[in-house]
C-alpha positions, 0 to 999 in steps of 0.5 A: 542737860538731862535731869539727875536722879536724886541720891537715895539711901537704898538698903541703908535707909535706917542708917541714913535716918539715924545719921540725919536725926543725930546731926539734926540734934547736934546742929541744934545744940551747937546752934544754940550754944555757940551764939550763947558763947559769943553773946557772953563774951562780946554781947549782942553785936558779936552774937549777931555777927556770928549768926550773919557769918553762918548765914553767909557761909551757908549761902556761899556753900549753896551758891557754889554747889547749886546745879 
């Protein structure tokens, strides 16, 4: 199989950079708020379970889409 070329932004580089930065900060905010909500409701076990669930979901997405 031949190597695939990576997808590039082309003429929309500034839009791609803005989208990346926006999603970076949104993800960071949600990544700190949501585990905190779990912690306030069910304590450390719930917070740890949530973080592990997100890691397993991420691993599954990578595994299913790896080429």
